[in-house]
RODO-2510 file (C-alpha; in nm, 4 decimals, decimal comma):
residues 415
     n   res          X          Y          Z
     1     m     3,3722     4,5391    -0,7666
     2     e     3,1289     4,5308    -0,4787
     3     p     2,8972     4,2321    -0,4612
     4     v     2,5405     4,3005    -0,5592
     5     d     2,2609     4,1552    -0,3508
     6     r     2,0066     3,9937    -0,5771
     7     p     1,6490     3,9791    -0,4557
     8     s     1,5245     3,6317    -0,3791
     9     p     1,2182     3,4985    -0,5618
    10     p     0,8891     3,5262    -0,3735
    11     g     0,8712     3,2690    -0,0982
    12     q     1,2379     3,1747    -0,1195
    13     a     1,3564     3,4373     0,1266
    14     g     1,1075     3,3116     0,3819
    15     d     1,2281     2,9567     0,3276
    16     r     1,5885     3,0640     0,3870
    17     a     1,4879     3,2445     0,7039
    18     r     1,3084     2,9364     0,8292
    19     r     1,6085     2,7223     0,7415
    20     g     1,8420     2,9487     0,9398
    21     p     1,8280     2,9660     1,3209
    22     v     1,5047     2,7685     1,3315
    23     r     1,6854     2,4715     1,1806
    24     w     1,8971     2,4473     1,4961
    25     l     1,5851     2,4344     1,7139
    26     r     1,4595     2,1081     1,5658
    27     w     1,4864     1,8352     1,8236
    28     r     1,4892     1,5416     1,5875
    29     r     1,6661     1,4373     1,2726
    30     p     1,4569     1,2389     1,0212
    31     g     1,4835     0,8708     1,0986
    32     d     1,5846     0,8950     1,4666
    33     d     1,5123     0,5717     1,6498
    34     r     1,4799     0,4350     2,0026
    35     w     1,8544     0,4692     2,0695
    36     e     1,8260     0,8480     2,0555
    37     s     1,5161     0,8366     2,2759
    38     l     1,7000     0,6321     2,5371
    39     l     2,0025     0,8623     2,5176
    40     d     1,7784     1,1685     2,5540
    41     a     1,6150     1,0216     2,8645
    42     a     1,9515     0,9331     3,0242
    43     l     2,0994     1,2749     2,9500
    44     a     1,7906     1,4518     3,0869
    45     v     1,8149     1,2571     3,4144
    46     a     2,1898     1,3237     3,4443
    47     v     2,1554     1,6981     3,3758
    48     v     1,8612     1,7375     3,6159
    49     v     2,0397     1,5551     3,9005
    50     c     2,3681     1,7385     3,8453
    51     g     2,1863     2,0707     3,8183
    52     w     2,0052     2,0120     4,1446
    53     l     2,3328     1,9253     4,3191
    54     v     2,5083     2,2292     4,1737
    55     l     2,2251     2,4638     4,2765
    56     r     2,2296     2,3196     4,6280
    57     a     2,6023     2,3907     4,6453
    58     g     2,5414     2,7461     4,5195
    59     d     2,8048     2,7256     4,2449
    60     v     2,6725     2,9792     3,9919
    61     a     2,9610     2,9447     3,7439
    62     e     2,9229     2,5685     3,7166
    63     a     2,5447     2,6093     3,6893
    64     v     2,5921     2,8373     3,3878
    65     v     2,8326     2,5888     3,2247
    66     l     2,5947     2,2977     3,2918
    67     a     2,3014     2,4917     3,1442
    68     a     2,5075     2,5593     2,8294
    69     v     2,5965     2,1898     2,8044
    70     a     2,2275     2,0975     2,8372
    71     v     2,1302     2,3339     2,5539
    72     v     2,4045     2,2010     2,3233
    73     l     2,3080     1,8384     2,3929
    74     a     1,9425     1,9163     2,3287
    75     l     2,0319     2,0598     1,9872
    76     r     2,3008     1,8017     1,9007
    77     l     2,0842     1,5959     1,6635
    78     r     2,1044     1,8516     1,3826
    79     h     2,4872     1,8747     1,3873
    80     p     2,6297     1,6036     1,6141
    81     r     2,9969     1,6680     1,5346
    82     v     2,9708     2,0418     1,6035
    83     a     2,7846     1,9660     1,9251
    84     t     3,0630     1,7271     2,0317
    85     g     3,3238     1,9998     1,9877
    86     l     3,1154     2,2494     2,1864
    87     v     3,0659     2,0028     2,4728
    88     c     3,4428     1,9445     2,4813
    89     a     3,5004     2,3180     2,5104
    90     l     3,2417     2,3458     2,7892
    91     a     3,4030     2,0496     2,9676
    92     v     3,7324     2,2433     2,9716
    93     a     3,5446     2,5484     3,1051
    94     a     3,3882     2,3328     3,3774
    95     a     3,7280     2,2005     3,4770
    96     a     3,8535     2,5584     3,4904
    97     v     3,5850     2,6537     3,7478
    98     g     3,6662     2,3476     3,9574
    99     a     3,3772     2,1192     3,8610
   100     d     3,3947     1,7426     3,8910
   101     p     3,5329     1,6177     3,5544
   102     t     3,3521     1,2829     3,5745
   103     v     3,0073     1,4250     3,4983
   104     y     3,1316     1,6282     3,2023
   105     a     3,3348     1,3338     3,0745
   106     v     3,0151     1,1261     3,0611
   107     l     2,8283     1,4051     2,8795
   108     t     3,1149     1,4459     2,6321
   109     v     3,1238     1,0726     2,5605
   110     a     2,7433     1,0785     2,5077
   111     a     2,7833     1,3564     2,2496
   112     l     3,0524     1,1522     2,0697
   113     f     2,8291     0,8445     2,0755
   114     s     2,5490     1,0461     1,9115
   115     a     2,7868     1,1761     1,6443
   116     a     2,9093     0,8225     1,5665
   117     m     2,5470     0,7103     1,5214
   118     h     2,4866     0,9651     1,2470
   119     h     2,8168     0,9936     1,0599
   120     p     3,0696     0,7497     0,9102
   121     t     3,3514     0,6476     1,1407
   122     r     3,6170     0,8232     0,9345
   123     s     3,4399     1,1600     0,9640
   124     v     3,4115     1,1216     1,3442
   125     l     3,7807     1,0451     1,4046
   126     a     3,8703     1,4130     1,4467
   127     p     3,6005     1,4783     1,7123
   128     a     3,7053     1,1528     1,8827
   129     a     4,0665     1,2716     1,9010
   130     v     3,9498     1,6004     2,0539
   131     v     3,7424     1,4089     2,3091
   132     l     4,0421     1,1887     2,3957
   133     v     4,2671     1,4899     2,4550
   134     v     4,0063     1,6847     2,6543
   135     l     3,9219     1,3888     2,8784
   136     s     4,2892     1,3125     2,9441
   137     v     4,3775     1,6743     3,0267
   138     t     4,0759     1,7370     3,2508
   139     m     4,1276     1,4115     3,4415
   140     v     4,4952     1,4900     3,4999
   141     a     4,4172     1,8502     3,5992
   142     a     4,1508     1,7393     3,8496
   143     g     4,3710     1,4633     3,9893
   144     a     4,1147     1,1973     3,9006
   145     s     4,3930     0,9543     3,7970
   146     s     4,7137     0,8565     3,9664
   147     t     4,9320     0,9063     3,6570
   148     p     4,8913     1,0760     3,3197
   149     l     4,9229     0,7357     3,1513
   150     m     4,6334     0,5985     3,3536
   151     a     4,4265     0,9081     3,2648
   152     f     4,5080     0,8606     2,8972
   153     l     4,4136     0,4898     2,9029
   154     t     4,0871     0,5634     3,0829
   155     a     3,9979     0,8386     2,8346
   156     a     4,0952     0,6144     2,5419
   157     t     3,8702     0,3360     2,6732
   158     w     3,5683     0,5683     2,7048
   159     t     3,6355     0,7224     2,3618
   160     a     3,6728     0,3842     2,1924
   161     l     3,3518     0,2548     2,3519
   162     a     3,1539     0,5602     2,2389
   163     l     3,2988     0,5444     1,8884
   164     g     3,2520     0,1679     1,8523
   165     l     2,8990     0,1494     1,9940
   166     g     2,7845     0,4471     1,7876
   167     s     2,9291     0,2960     1,4689
   168     a     2,7641    -0,0387     1,5472
   169     v     2,4248     0,1275     1,5956
   170     r     2,4668     0,3218     1,2707
   171     a     2,5640     0,0066     1,0794
   172     n     2,2622    -0,1784     1,2139
   173     r     2,0356     0,1143     1,1238
   174     d     2,1774     0,1263     0,7700
   175     n     2,1232    -0,2463     0,7319
   176     v     1,7605    -0,2168     0,8434
   177     r     1,7026     0,0702     0,6016
   178     a     1,8598    -0,1278     0,3181
   179     l     1,6295    -0,4196     0,3910
   180     q     1,3316    -0,1834     0,3995
   181     h     1,4305    -0,0321     0,0656
   182     e     1,4712    -0,3792    -0,0814
   183     a     1,1277    -0,4802     0,0475
   184     d     0,9785    -0,1599    -0,0956
   185     a     1,1422    -0,2319    -0,4306
   186     v     1,0037    -0,5860    -0,4312
   187     r     0,6557    -0,4564    -0,3488
   188     a     0,6804    -0,1924    -0,6208
   189     a     0,7954    -0,4519    -0,8753
   190     r     0,5123    -0,6814    -0,7723
   191     a     0,2591    -0,3994    -0,8067
   192     s     0,4018    -0,3083    -1,1485
   193     e     0,3815    -0,6713    -1,2601
   194     t     0,0211    -0,6927    -1,1392
   195     a    -0,0664    -0,3721    -1,3251
   196     r     0,0985    -0,5075    -1,6388
   197     h    -0,0985    -0,8319    -1,6156
   198     i    -0,4207    -0,6356    -1,5678
   199     t    -0,3426    -0,4230    -1,8741
   200     d    -0,2594    -0,7308    -2,0816
   201     e    -0,5810    -0,8947    -1,9672
   202     r    -0,7855    -0,5903    -2,0647
   203     l    -0,6216    -0,5783    -2,4066
   204     r    -0,6886    -0,9483    -2,4567
   205     i    -1,0545    -0,9119    -2,3569
   206     a    -1,0910    -0,6140    -2,5907
   207     r    -0,9320    -0,8144    -2,8728
   208     d    -1,1564    -1,1149    -2,8129
   209     l    -1,4658    -0,8963    -2,7983
   210     h    -1,3622    -0,7355    -3,1257
   211     d    -1,3094    -1,0757    -3,2840
   212     a    -1,6457    -1,1992    -3,1555
   213     v    -1,8527    -0,8913    -3,2354
   214     a    -1,6982    -0,6745    -3,5051
   215     h    -1,7060    -0,9267    -3,7898
   216     s    -2,0611    -1,0389    -3,7244
   217     i    -2,1845    -0,6816    -3,6739
   218     a    -2,0194    -0,5797    -4,0021
   219     a    -2,1952    -0,8678    -4,1799
   220     i    -2,5262    -0,7782    -4,0130
   221     n    -2,4875    -0,4160    -4,1219
   222     v    -2,4179    -0,5101    -4,4846
   223     q    -2,6990    -0,7649    -4,5056
   224     a    -2,9474    -0,5332    -4,3352
   225     g    -2,8671    -0,2656    -4,5937
   226     a    -2,9144    -0,5175    -4,8755
   227     a    -3,2483    -0,6274    -4,7306
   228     e    -3,3621    -0,2652    -4,7085
   229     r    -3,2698    -0,1982    -5,0715
   230     h    -3,4379    -0,5110    -5,2095
   231     l    -3,7358    -0,5242    -4,9750
   232     h    -3,9907    -0,4166    -5,2402
   233     a    -3,8094    -0,4842    -5,5673
   234     d    -3,6797    -0,8353    -5,4852
   235     p    -3,8435    -0,9767    -5,1701
   236     e    -3,6717    -1,3147    -5,2122
   237     r    -3,3275    -1,1590    -5,2103
   238     a    -3,4263    -0,9431    -4,9135
   239     g    -3,5376    -1,2571    -4,7304
   240     d    -3,2004    -1,4208    -4,7942
   241     a    -3,0252    -1,1141    -4,6540
   242     l    -3,2427    -1,1203    -4,3419
   243     a    -3,1610    -1,4887    -4,2970
   244     q    -2,7927    -1,3974    -4,3028
   245     v    -2,8599    -1,1271    -4,0435
   246     r    -3,0277    -1,3809    -3,8176
   247     s    -2,7450    -1,6320    -3,8611
   248     a    -2,4745    -1,3743    -3,7901
   249     s    -2,6584    -1,2390    -3,4840
   250     r    -2,6989    -1,5912    -3,3465
   251     a    -2,3271    -1,6581    -3,3924
   252     v    -2,2219    -1,3385    -3,2155
   253     l    -2,4595    -1,4088    -2,9274
   254     l    -2,3069    -1,7539    -2,8809
   255     e    -1,9520    -1,6172    -2,8814
   256     l    -2,0419    -1,3401    -2,6387
   257     r    -2,2075    -1,5928    -2,4098
   258     d    -1,8947    -1,8084    -2,4076
   259     i    -1,6644    -1,5139    -2,3331
   260     v    -1,8859    -1,3757    -2,0564
   261     a    -1,9145    -1,7239    -1,8998
   262     v    -1,5353    -1,7534    -1,8862
   263     l    -1,4952    -1,4046    -1,7389
   264     r    -1,7624    -1,4671    -1,4744
   265     s    -1,6146    -1,7969    -1,3627
   266     g    -1,3563    -1,6235    -1,1411
   267     a    -1,0895    -1,8775    -1,2409
   268     p    -0,7649    -1,7716    -1,4122
   269     v    -0,8458    -1,6920    -1,7746
   270     d    -0,6694    -1,9145    -2,0245
   271     e    -0,6067    -1,7825    -2,3739
   272     d    -0,7297    -2,1023    -2,5354
   273     e    -1,0408    -2,1055    -2,3189
   274     v    -1,1287    -1,7508    -2,4183
   275     a    -1,0605    -1,8308    -2,7850
   276     g    -1,2828    -2,1337    -2,7366
   277     r    -1,4669    -2,1767    -3,0645
   278     a    -1,1871    -2,0283    -3,2784
   279     s    -0,9841    -2,3087    -3,4383
   280     a    -0,8733    -2,4284    -3,7785
   281     s    -1,1777    -2,6561    -3,7973
   282     g    -1,4006    -2,3453    -3,8071
   283     v    -1,2454    -2,2040    -4,1246
   284     p    -1,4886    -2,3909    -4,3599
   285     s    -1,7832    -2,2175    -4,1931
   286     l    -1,6104    -1,8807    -4,2420
   287     l    -1,5728    -1,9526    -4,6142
   288     a    -1,9337    -2,0648    -4,6375
   289     d    -2,0559    -1,7496    -4,4659
   290     a    -1,8486    -1,5332    -4,7018
   291     r    -1,9950    -1,7087    -5,0051
   292     a    -2,3433    -1,6700    -4,8621
   293     r    -2,2821    -1,2951    -4,8384
   294     g    -2,2192    -1,2925    -5,2137
   295     d    -1,8390    -1,2914    -5,2185
   296     a    -1,6627    -1,4988    -5,4824
   297     v    -1,4283    -1,6979    -5,2577
   298     r    -1,1779    -1,9466    -5,3967
   299     a    -1,0005    -2,1605    -5,1393
   300     d    -0,6897    -2,3681    -5,2002
   301     v    -0,5853    -2,5807    -4,9037
   302     d    -0,2720    -2,7915    -4,9354
   303     a    -0,1626    -2,8294    -4,5739
   304     d    -0,1843    -3,0844    -4,2958
   305     l    -0,3677    -2,8982    -4,0206
   306     d    -0,3951    -3,1956    -3,7851
   307     g    -0,2135    -3,1397    -3,4578
   308     l    -0,2161    -2,7592    -3,4597
   309     d    -0,2132    -2,6390    -3,1009
   310     p    -0,5009    -2,4160    -2,9839
   311     a    -0,3085    -2,0879    -3,0084
   312     v    -0,2010    -2,1525    -3,3688
   313     g    -0,5466    -2,2786    -3,4699
   314     a    -0,7152    -1,9745    -3,3140
   315     a    -0,4690    -1,7388    -3,4861
   316     l    -0,5296    -1,9048    -3,8230
   317     y    -0,9065    -1,8785    -3,7723
   318     r    -0,8907    -1,5103    -3,6752
   319     v    -0,6619    -1,4224    -3,9685
   320     v    -0,9044    -1,5757    -4,2168
   321     q    -1,2037    -1,4193    -4,0380
   322     e    -1,0588    -1,0667    -4,0329
   323     a    -0,9280    -1,0896    -4,3902
   324     l    -1,2674    -1,2085    -4,5253
   325     t    -1,4487    -0,9332    -4,3347
   326     n    -1,2149    -0,6665    -4,4733
   327     a    -1,2507    -0,8110    -4,8244
   328     h    -1,6292    -0,7929    -4,7983
   329     r    -1,6323    -0,4351    -4,6631
   330     h    -1,3591    -0,2845    -4,8810
   331     g    -1,3065    -0,5301    -5,1650
   332     a    -1,4592    -0,5924    -5,5063
   333     g    -1,6000    -0,9342    -5,4122
   334     d    -1,3229    -1,1633    -5,5425
   335     v    -1,1207    -1,3324    -5,2671
   336     t    -0,8524    -1,6014    -5,2821
   337     v    -0,7667    -1,7974    -4,9675
   338     t    -0,4537    -2,0153    -4,9732
   339     v    -0,3346    -2,2435    -4,6924
   340     r    -0,0148    -2,4458    -4,7438
   341     d     0,2643    -2,6190    -4,5549
   342     d     0,6026    -2,4491    -4,5286
   343     g     0,8339    -2,6861    -4,3440
   344     d     0,7469    -2,6745    -3,9764
   345     a     0,5005    -2,3897    -4,0320
   346     v     0,1654    -2,3220    -4,1941
   347     v     0,1219    -2,0267    -4,4296
   348     v    -0,2190    -1,8695    -4,4855
   349     e    -0,2645    -1,5987    -4,7473
   350     v    -0,5774    -1,4031    -4,8326
   351     v    -0,5803    -1,1798    -5,1418
   352     n    -0,8682    -0,9664    -5,2653
   353     l    -0,9328    -0,6912    -5,5144
   354     v    -0,9949    -0,3459    -5,3727
   355     a    -1,3200    -0,1795    -5,4741
   356     g    -1,2687     0,1291    -5,6898
   357     g    -0,9034     0,0448    -5,7579
   358     g    -0,6048     0,1818    -5,5702
   359     g    -0,4660     0,0523    -5,2444
   360     r    -0,6305     0,1423    -4,9178
   361     s    -0,4549     0,2386    -4,5991
   362     v    -0,3445    -0,0470    -4,3766
   363     g    -0,4866     0,0152    -4,0302
   364     g    -0,7714    -0,0513    -3,7896
   365     y    -0,8098    -0,2404    -3,4657
   366     g    -0,8912    -0,5616    -3,6495
   367     l    -0,5507    -0,5719    -3,8169
   368     v    -0,3838    -0,4830    -3,4871
   369     g    -0,5616    -0,7691    -3,3110
   370     m    -0,4733    -1,0066    -3,5958
   371     r    -0,1068    -0,9151    -3,5668
   372     e    -0,1143    -0,9638    -3,1883
   373     r    -0,2647    -1,3113    -3,2234
   374     v    -0,0133    -1,4178    -3,4868
   375     e     0,2840    -1,2890    -3,2873
   376     q     0,1491    -1,4464    -2,9689
   377     a     0,1430    -1,7793    -3,1485
   378     g     0,5054    -1,7269    -3,2514
   379     g     0,4267    -1,6357    -3,6126
   380     l     0,4794    -1,3470    -3,8520
   381     l     0,2107    -1,1356    -4,0232
   382     e     0,2513    -0,9309    -4,3404
   383     v    -0,0214    -0,6929    -4,4558
   384     g     0,0065    -0,4771    -4,7664
   385     a    -0,1684    -0,3128    -5,0573
   386     d    -0,0371    -0,2990    -5,4151
   387     r    -0,2500    -0,0900    -5,6496
   388     d    -0,5862    -0,2685    -5,6659
   389     v    -0,4823    -0,5773    -5,4639
   390     f    -0,4876    -0,6109    -5,0866
   391     s    -0,3104    -0,9079    -4,9284
   392     v    -0,2741    -1,0636    -4,5857
   393     r    -0,0059    -1,3270    -4,5297
   394     a     0,0600    -1,5071    -4,2016
   395     r     0,3249    -1,7667    -4,1281
   396     l     0,2437    -1,9705    -3,8161
   397     p     0,4562    -2,2395    -3,6487
   398     r     0,2900    -2,5762    -3,6286
   399     t     0,3633    -2,6306    -3,2582
   400     r     0,3824    -2,3872    -2,9740
   401     h     0,2043    -2,5801    -2,6920
   402     p     0,1234    -2,9528    -2,6597
   403     a    -0,0570    -3,0461    -2,9781
   404     r    -0,4286    -3,1119    -2,9909
   405     p    -0,5725    -3,2862    -3,3006
   406     a    -0,8065    -3,0787    -3,5123
   407     e    -1,1263    -3,1995    -3,6747
   408     d    -1,1578    -3,2854    -4,0446
   409     t    -0,8636    -3,0798    -4,1714
   410     r    -0,7112    -3,3245    -4,4175
   411     p    -0,4674    -3,1965    -4,6809
   412     g    -0,6285    -3,1251    -5,0138
   413     a    -0,9714    -3,0632    -4,8624
   414     t    -1,1926    -2,8254    -5,0602
   415     w    -1,3597    -2,5587    -4,8505
***
């Protein structure tokens, strides 16, 4: 069966054409360094001087051979090993027309040196053997050495020097590239770590802003609606609702001011500093605010909260805050808050009835932020709905950082 020529996709045929003969006309390989530049300069000087001498002597045959050698050396950087073999063949041709073998021996050794700079030593052994044989034969044929043994030793010395120096340059270049890659990897890892820290910082700021704003705004929204409904029918009740709006707005303004002050300071942001006002000592005010909103809150505290570190105290505060806000927005008004000791941990549980019966879906950014705070403090959060009951349970370790005593959190206190 005769082979069938398949048409190339558009653009691919042109790429193949450009990669064909034009590829040989490229003067540089990617990554060539000063060693190639120095070698190019030395070879250019040698070829120009030899060419001038040959033209003065009127030797046309040698001039043609020298011109061919110059072209091959100029194009050697794309395929150094092939170029080395071609220079060896031209060196034999030069010897055949009676040229001085010394010049062509130097050019052949330069081609081998270039090949050793770009290829592993094992892959250059065959071209090196060819160079050794060609140099020995041409030197013996031209009578440049007294004995064949002396010619062989001289050729072996030049071949070994070219092979060794080229391999040394290649090894040094590979080492430099490895160090550069390692430095690039370190810089990339550092940039990735910085980006991760920036993302974590943004998430933490978003969580703190949610904690500071969302609960108070939800309370303001509910109380403003109550004031609107009772404005004419029950002015006293509407006034109480507006007082709650004012209290909640004042609280959110204070928390926002504290967060913005920390962010504007320019100093590294500490989690406890951003949490600031959130601690176990603030839970009584949360319960009082919930009762003032009209929720029937029953609190049972049987835990020693003295010595809770800031992260644990802030997590406990935010769990109670988020759970009370959700109970007010989605619940039937009855809420039970339980705080108790559990070995080396503190367990807080908030249970409320769901308005209208039936469990509601567990979701929202508030619950996500609550879970993040609890896990950051080394605790475990469980959120679930069972028919008409919604529950939040968090187990927090007592110590995570150096302890800091809390204020007025004695066991058995009634909130």
